[in-house]
C-alpha positions in Angstrom: 95.1 99.6 83.1 94.1 97.4 86.1 96.2 94.4 86.8 93.7 91.6 87.3 94.2 88.5 89.4 92.0 85.4 88.9 90.5 84.2 92.1 91.1 80.4 91.9 88.8 79.6 94.8 85.8 80.8 92.7 87.0 80.7 89.1 88.1 77.8 87.0 86.5 75.4 89.4 86.0 73.1 86.4 89.6 72.0 87.2 91.3 70.6 90.3 92.8 73.4 92.4 96.4 73.0 91.3 95.4 72.8 87.6 93.6 76.2 87.9 96.9 78.0 87.7 97.5 76.9 84.1 93.9 77.5 83.2 94.1 81.1 84.4 97.4 81.7 82.6 95.9 80.2 79.4 93.2 82.8 79.6 95.7 85.7 79.9 95.8 86.3 83.6 99.2 87.4 84.9 98.3 87.0 88.6 96.1 84.9 90.9 94.6 85.0 94.3 92.5 82.5 96.4 91.0 82.2 99.8 93.3 79.6 101.3 96.3 77.5 100.1 96.7 75.3 103.2 95.5 72.0 101.8 98.5 71.9 99.5 102.2 72.0 100.0 103.8 75.4 99.6 106.3 74.1 97.1 103.6 72.6 95.0 101.9 76.0 94.7 105.2 77.7 94.1 105.9 75.4 91.2 102.5 76.1 89.5 103.1 79.8 89.9 106.6 79.5 88.4 105.6 77.2 85.6 102.8 79.5 84.5 104.6 82.8 85.0 102.0 84.0 87.5 102.3 86.4 90.4 100.6 85.5 93.7 98.5 88.6 94.5 96.8 87.6 97.8 95.5 84.9 100.1 94.0 84.7 103.6 95.6 83.7 106.8 94.2 80.5 108.3 90.5 81.2 109.4 90.1 78.5 112.0 87.9 75.5 111.1 86.1 76.8 107.9 84.1 73.5 107.6 82.6 74.0 111.0 81.7 77.6 110.3 84.6 79.6 111.6 85.4 82.7 109.6 88.6 84.0 111.1 89.8 84.2 114.7 91.4 87.6 115.1 88.6 89.2 117.1 87.7 86.1 119.2 89.0 86.3 122.8 90.7 83.0 123.8 91.9 82.2 120.3 95.1 84.3 120.5 97.4 81.3 120.3 95.6 80.0 117.2 96.0 83.4 115.6 99.7 83.4 116.2 100.1 79.9 114.9 98.1 81.0 111.8 100.4 83.9 111.2 103.4 81.5 111.3 101.7 79.1 108.8 100.8 81.9 106.5 104.3 83.2 106.4 105.6 79.8 105.3 103.3 80.0 102.3 104.2 83.6 101.7 107.9 82.8 101.5 107.2 80.0 99.0 104.8 81.9 96.8 106.3 85.4 96.9 103.0 87.0 97.9 103.3 90.5 99.3 100.0 90.9 101.1 97.9 88.7 103.4 94.4 89.1 104.7 93.6 88.6 108.4 89.9 87.7 109.0 88.2 89.1 112.1 85.8 86.3 112.7 82.1 86.0 113.7 82.2 88.4 116.6 80.6 91.7 117.6 83.4 94.2 117.5 81.3 96.6 119.5 82.2 94.5 122.5 85.3 96.0 124.1 86.9 92.6 124.7 86.5 91.6 121.1 87.8 94.9 119.7 90.8 94.8 122.0 91.5 91.2 120.9 91.2 92.2 117.3 93.5 95.2 117.6 96.1 93.1 119.4 95.9 90.4 116.7 96.3 93.1 113.9 99.3 94.5 115.7 100.9 91.1 116.2 100.3 90.0 112.6 101.4 93.4 111.2 104.7 93.3 113.0 105.4 89.8 112.0 104.6 90.6 108.4 106.6 93.8 108.4 109.7 91.9 109.3 109.3 90.1 106.0 108.3 93.2 104.0 104.7 92.2 103.7 101.4 94.1 104.0 98.5 93.1 106.2 95.0 93.6 104.8 91.7 94.1 106.6 88.5 93.5 104.5 85.0 94.6 105.5 82.5 91.8 104.5 78.8 92.3 104.1 76.4 90.7 106.4 74.3 89.1 103.7 77.1 86.9 102.5 78.6 86.4 105.9 76.1 87.0 108.7 77.7 88.0 112.0 81.1 88.9 110.5 82.8 91.4 112.8 84.4 93.8 110.3 81.2 94.8 108.4 81.9 98.5 107.8 84.5 100.3 105.6 84.3 103.2 108.0 85.2 101.0 110.9 88.1 99.5 109.0 89.4 102.9 108.1 89.1 104.0 111.7 91.1 101.0 113.0 93.8 101.5 110.3 94.1 105.2 111.2 94.1 104.6 114.9 96.7 101.8 114.9 98.9 103.8 112.4 100.9 100.8 111.4 102.4 101.5 108.0 101.9 98.0 106.5 98.2 97.7 107.5 96.0 98.4 104.5 92.3 98.2 103.5 91.2 95.4 101.2 88.6 97.3 99.2 86.1 94.8 97.8 83.8 96.8 95.6 81.1 94.2 95.8 81.0 94.3 99.6 81.2 98.1 99.6 78.2 98.5 97.3 76.1 96.1 99.5 77.2 97.6 102.8 77.3 101.3 101.9 76.8 102.1 98.2 78.4 105.3 96.9 81.4 103.2 95.7 83.2 105.8 93.7 83.3 108.4 96.4 84.6 105.8 98.9 87.2 104.7 96.5 88.4 108.3 96.2 88.4 108.7 99.9 90.0 105.4 100.8 92.4 104.8 98.0 95.4 106.1 100.0 94.9 103.3 102.6 93.9 100.6 100.1 96.3 97.7 99.4 94.1 95.5 97.3 90.8 95.8 95.3 88.3 93.0 94.5 85.3 93.0 92.1 82.1 91.2 91.3 78.7 92.1 90.0 76.0 93.2 92.4 73.8 91.7 93.6 74.6 88.3 92.1 78.3 88.2 92.5 78.9 87.1 89.0 81.1 88.5 86.2 81.7 92.3 86.4 79.9 93.0 83.2 76.3 93.8 84.1 73.9 94.4 87.0 74.0 97.6 89.1 77.6 98.6 88.9 79.3 100.2 85.9 82.7 98.5 86.0 84.1 100.1 82.9 83.7 103.4 84.7 85.2 102.0 87.9 88.2 100.5 86.1 88.8 103.9 84.6 88.4 105.4 88.1 91.1 103.1 89.5 93.4 104.4 86.7 92.5 108.0 87.4 93.3 107.5 91.1 96.7 106.0 90.2 96.0 102.6 91.8 98.9 100.3 91.0 97.9 97.2 92.9 96.0 94.1 91.9 92.3 93.8 91.2 91.1 90.4 92.4 88.3 88.8 90.4 86.4 87.3 93.3 83.2 86.3 91.6 81.2 83.2 90.8 81.0 82.6 87.1 77.4 82.3 85.9 78.3 79.1 84.0 81.6 78.0 82.5 84.5 80.3 83.6 86.0 80.8 80.1 82.6 81.5 78.5 82.1 84.4 80.9 85.4 86.1 80.2 84.3 88.4 77.5 84.6 91.3 79.9 88.3 90.5 80.3 89.2 90.5 76.6 90.8 94.0 76.7 92.9 93.1 79.7 94.4 89.7 78.7 98.1 89.2 78.9 99.3 88.7 75.4 
């Protein structure tokens, strides 16, 4: 049975961020993820995890200035020092929260440009080695161009190629089913092909990015497919509730922590 993690950036937004941990636990989630923790102290987040018996599944490394439109720095020449500083910051939060995997964002850059690709590969190598020393995995997530125009890593095939070429054992694919369906389609066959390199899975309905209970993907089948493939990691619920978060959790009823 999949092990679901509530995405606290997108779910339970009826509450202040630190109160979303309790809200998720109250609804039967055993794990959480979110985009960024950096507006809060590591110990404050750690306490919410501990108090609510939650596992931290994932978060992203610092992306640059999100408010000004930056969406990661790893592939942007000239921002190498910022990437290294971000790795150090992320590791402080990782130590406090016990998270075992971190996502490194490529940025709004054309990775077909040799300088950008070289910068990206160097950043991955640097981050992976720093994380490996702490026993952590580094994740790379392809993101579709409709939600994030201009994002550099916009192909699952490209991500798989980079992972294979670098051959770093702790670099994994972040397989977001929503993004895969929009970019490529043929989700099930890609899951089957890429499960050996996948370190995290995320879900949302397509095309609306709401609860995984309707629209064009059959998530009951896909959840069963994850079981058939022997996937043991977390499934992040990175979706925007249609209305109230709790009202939309009917799909989650069979999976609640009792």
